[in-house]
N, C-alpha and C positions, 0 to 999 in steps of 0.2 A: 416474509420476506425479510432477510438479513441484511444489516447496514454494511456498508462497505468502509474498512477502514484503509487508510494509505499509511505506510511506513516510508519516512524520508529523511532527508535532509535538505535546509533550504539552500545549499551550494549546489546542489546534485540538478543538472539540467534535466535528466530523464525524470525526476521526482517532480518537478516545474511541467514537462509534458504532459506526464500523467495526471496531474491536478485539473490541467487545463481542458485535457479530452474528457475528465469525469464531467466539469463543469460543463462544456459544449454538449454533453449528452444528458444533461439534468439529473445525474446520478445524485443519491443522495448518501453521501459520504463525510467522514472525518479523516482528518489528517494530523497524524503524530509525528511532529517535527522532533526527530530525535537529538538533533545538536541543540534544540532549546531546551532540553529536558535536564533536571539536575542529574548529578552522576548516578545516584542509585536507580533511579527511573530510566535514566540512559541504558544501563547496564541491564535491566530486567526487558526494556525493548530489544535491545540487540539479542538477548539470549532466547525470547518468544520467538523472532525472527528465525533464528538458528534452529529450534527446535521443529518449525512447521516448515521449514524449508532446506534446512541443510547447508543454508548458507548463509553469510554475513555481509548482504548486499541489496541496495536500495535500487528503487522502489520495491517495495512488496506491499502489493492491493489483496486484500484478504476479504472474502465473501462466505459467510458461514464456514465450510470445511474445505473451500475451494482458496487458490491463491494463484497469482501470478507474480513473477519477480521480473523486474526490468521493464521497458516501456514497449509491450508489444500489442500494437492496435488490434488485431486479429484476436488473441487470447484476452485482451480487456473486454472486445466487444461481446464475445462469447460468454463471459463473466456476466455482463449487464444483462445478458438475455435469460440466465438461470434465475428459476423464482424460487429458490430455496433462501 
């Protein structure tokens, strides 16, 4: 099963809600706090998000080849159910 990666910023309330949701649901995930990265790593993360989603928005939750932009509890539940 793919590990979940969350891209977010420390000042984003939707990012915090997403992290709390995943914790409550005992998901195995890592968080990449974009605003804590050095400039080069930050640009790489933003470009990765843009290539994947076509947007430059956070939070982005990635599991395998699936992703969710924003805090969408229904979509996040579906993502957690996915066994890939």
